[in-house]
C-alpha positions in Angstrom: -53.7 33.9 -54.1 -52.7 35.9 -51.2 -49.2 36.9 -49.7 -49.4 34.1 -47.3 -49.0 31.4 -50.4 -46.3 33.5 -51.2 -44.2 33.3 -48.6 -45.1 29.7 -47.8 -43.9 28.5 -51.6 -40.5 30.5 -50.7 -40.3 28.3 -47.7 -40.9 25.2 -49.5 -38.9 26.0 -52.3 -36.3 27.4 -50.0 -36.0 23.9 -47.8 -35.7 22.1 -51.7 -33.1 24.0 -52.0 -34.6 25.0 -55.4 -33.7 28.8 -56.7 -36.5 31.4 -57.4 -37.1 35.0 -57.6 -39.4 37.2 -56.2 -40.9 39.9 -58.2 -41.9 43.4 -56.0 -43.6 46.5 -57.2 -41.6 49.1 -55.3 -43.3 52.4 -56.9 -46.6 52.9 -58.8 -48.2 56.2 -59.9 -51.6 57.1 -61.7 -53.8 54.2 -62.2 -51.5 50.9 -62.5 -53.2 47.4 -61.6 -51.5 46.6 -58.7 -49.8 48.7 -56.1 -46.2 48.9 -54.3 -45.6 45.7 -52.2 -47.3 43.8 -54.6 -45.3 40.2 -55.2 -45.1 37.3 -57.5 -42.7 34.2 -56.9 -41.2 32.9 -60.4 -39.8 29.6 -60.4 -37.1 28.7 -62.6 -39.1 26.2 -64.8 -40.6 30.2 -65.5 -44.0 29.4 -63.1 -45.7 31.5 -61.2 -47.4 32.3 -57.9 -48.6 36.1 -57.5 -48.9 38.6 -60.0 -47.6 42.1 -60.7 -50.1 43.2 -62.9 -50.3 40.8 -65.8 -50.4 41.7 -69.7 -46.7 42.5 -70.9 -45.6 43.9 -67.7 -45.8 40.6 -65.9 -44.6 38.5 -69.4 -41.2 40.9 -68.8 -41.1 40.4 -65.5 -41.2 36.6 -65.8 -38.6 36.8 -68.6 -36.7 39.4 -66.3 -36.7 37.0 -63.5 -35.3 33.9 -65.1 -32.5 36.1 -66.4 -31.7 36.9 -63.0 -31.8 33.3 -61.9 -29.4 32.5 -64.4 -26.7 35.5 -63.9 -27.6 35.9 -60.0 -28.1 40.1 -59.8 -31.3 41.9 -59.5 -33.2 43.8 -61.7 -35.5 46.6 -61.8 -37.6 47.7 -64.0 -39.7 50.6 -64.8 -42.6 50.6 -67.1 -45.1 53.3 -68.7 -48.6 51.7 -68.4 -49.4 52.2 -72.6 -51.4 50.4 -74.8 -48.0 48.4 -75.8 -48.0 47.0 -72.4 -51.5 45.8 -72.7 -52.8 48.9 -70.5 -54.7 51.8 -71.4 -54.4 53.4 -68.0 -51.6 55.6 -68.4 -50.2 55.0 -64.9 -46.7 53.5 -64.3 -44.9 51.2 -62.1 -41.4 50.1 -61.1 -41.2 46.1 -60.7 -38.0 45.0 -58.7 -36.5 41.5 -59.4 -34.7 39.5 -56.7 -33.3 36.4 -57.2 -32.7 33.6 -54.4 -29.9 31.4 -54.7 -29.7 27.6 -54.5 -28.8 26.2 -50.9 -25.9 24.5 -51.6 -25.9 20.6 -50.5 -23.8 19.7 -47.6 -23.6 15.8 -46.8 -23.0 15.0 -43.3 -21.6 11.7 -42.8 -21.9 11.0 -39.1 -23.4 12.7 -36.1 -21.3 12.8 -33.6 -19.8 15.6 -31.6 -17.8 17.1 -34.8 -21.2 16.0 -37.4 -23.4 18.0 -35.0 -21.4 21.1 -35.0 -20.5 20.9 -38.3 -24.5 20.8 -38.9 -25.7 23.5 -37.0 -22.7 25.9 -38.2 -23.4 25.0 -41.7 -27.1 25.5 -41.6 -26.6 28.8 -40.3 -24.2 29.6 -43.0 -26.9 28.7 -45.7 -26.0 25.1 -46.4 -28.9 22.7 -46.6 -27.4 19.7 -44.9 -28.6 15.9 -45.0 -27.1 14.1 -42.1 -26.2 10.5 -42.7 -25.7 8.2 -39.4 -27.1 4.5 -38.5 -27.1 5.2 -34.9 -31.2 5.8 -34.2 -29.7 7.4 -30.8 -28.0 9.7 -33.0 -30.2 10.7 -35.8 -32.6 12.9 -34.3 -33.9 16.0 -35.1 -33.1 16.8 -31.1 -29.6 16.8 -31.3 -29.2 18.2 -35.2 -31.5 21.2 -34.8 -29.9 22.4 -38.4 -30.2 19.3 -40.0 -33.0 19.7 -43.2 -33.0 15.5 -43.2 -31.9 12.7 -41.3 -30.7 9.6 -43.5 -30.9 7.0 -40.5 -29.3 4.0 -42.4 -25.7 2.4 -43.1 -23.3 4.2 -45.0 -23.2 1.9 -48.1 -27.6 2.2 -48.2 -27.5 5.5 -47.8 -26.1 6.8 -51.1 -29.7 5.4 -52.3 -31.3 8.1 -50.5 -28.6 11.1 -51.5 -28.4 13.1 -55.1 -25.0 14.2 -55.2 -24.3 16.8 -58.2 -20.5 18.6 -59.2 -22.1 21.5 -56.6 -22.6 18.9 -53.8 -20.1 19.0 -50.6 -19.8 15.9 -48.4 -17.9 16.0 -44.9 -17.0 12.6 -43.7 -16.4 11.9 -39.7 -18.4 8.7 -38.7 -17.8 6.6 -35.7 -15.0 4.2 -37.3 -12.3 4.2 -40.3 -14.3 1.4 -41.9 -17.6 3.3 -42.3 -15.2 6.3 -43.1 -13.8 4.3 -46.4 -17.2 2.8 -47.2 -18.3 7.0 -47.4 -15.1 7.8 -49.4 -15.7 4.8 -51.9 -19.5 5.7 -52.2 -18.8 9.4 -53.0 -16.2 8.5 -55.3 -19.0 6.6 -57.5 -20.7 9.9 -57.5 -19.8 13.4 -59.0 -19.7 15.3 -55.8 -17.7 18.4 -56.2 -16.3 18.0 -52.7 -15.3 15.2 -50.6 -13.6 15.8 -47.0 -12.4 13.4 -44.8 -11.5 14.1 -41.0 -8.8 12.2 -39.5 -4.9 12.2 -39.4 -2.4 12.8 -42.3 -1.7 8.7 -41.2 -4.9 7.9 -41.6 -5.1 9.9 -45.2 -1.9 7.8 -45.9 -3.8 4.6 -45.4 -6.6 5.5 -46.8 -4.9 6.4 -50.2 -2.5 3.3 -50.2 -5.8 1.2 -50.0 -7.8 3.0 -52.8 -5.0 2.5 -55.0 -4.4 -1.4 -54.1 -8.5 -1.5 -55.1 -7.9 0.1 -57.9 -8.9 3.8 -57.5 -6.7 5.8 -60.6 -4.6 9.2 -59.6 -7.2 11.6 -60.7 -10.0 9.8 -58.3 -8.2 9.8 -55.6 -7.0 13.3 -55.9 -10.5 14.3 -55.4 -10.2 13.0 -51.7 -9.3 16.3 -49.1 -7.9 15.2 -45.7 -7.6 16.4 -43.5 -10.6 18.4 -43.9 -10.3 21.8 -42.7 -8.2 25.1 -42.3 -5.6 24.7 -40.7 -6.2 27.0 -37.7 -5.2 24.9 -35.1 -8.6 23.9 -34.0 -9.0 21.4 -31.0 -12.3 21.3 -29.8 -15.8 20.1 -32.3 -17.0 23.5 -32.1 -13.7 24.9 -33.7 -12.9 21.9 -35.8 -16.9 22.8 -37.5 -15.4 26.4 -38.1 -12.2 25.1 -39.6 -14.2 22.8 -41.9 -17.4 24.9 -42.9 -14.7 28.0 -43.5 -13.0 25.6 -46.0 -16.9 25.3 -47.6 -17.4 28.8 -47.7 -13.9 29.8 -49.2 -14.7 27.2 -52.3 -18.6 28.2 -52.5 -17.1 31.7 -52.7 -14.2 31.1 -55.0 -14.9 32.7 -58.1 
């Protein structure tokens, strides 16, 4: 097992949006089993890659890593290597536990100018972005360098490829109202925590009236945020992306 294995697993988990904690030996003295710089990655199921020394040191480090994943706070663990820790070497070491949070999922319906700008900016701000668009010429990684995944399929079919939960964000900006409204209906059938629709207030009124006619209750209709984005007078696709991602960040950081 080398540090490269740990780094590769970090990248794999980060791309999947899975949380993990990294335990690193940051100090040692005397005859310690691992020296400064030794690392161990701990997944949220308690399995690990690498080692910080074995024995009770490792057991307590795993426990601390799981606790850190639970509350998001780092930890520093000092150890005196006595027989109680499974060692008789008489040295000491300190392990730093750093939790790596789950990247929130953003599903971007629409790979037009606004969708591309939102995808790139959201990616740089720490979101895991899946883009949905049924146009093959738009659904390419060359045009969507910030996309972690691309679903090239009609809106109604795309939901079979998505896993939306209460921590998921959705932004809808497809080429047409009918596709937009199909995306809204599909999202309301999930537990998506945020459903934002790009458009005018008139479009909002039309959508809400249509949903009411179709039997969607008031609580369901209130889940839709439209027009999506902070009111900053945005005009260009890039400015609109700033307003949208700014709103997502505000919600993400809300205590």
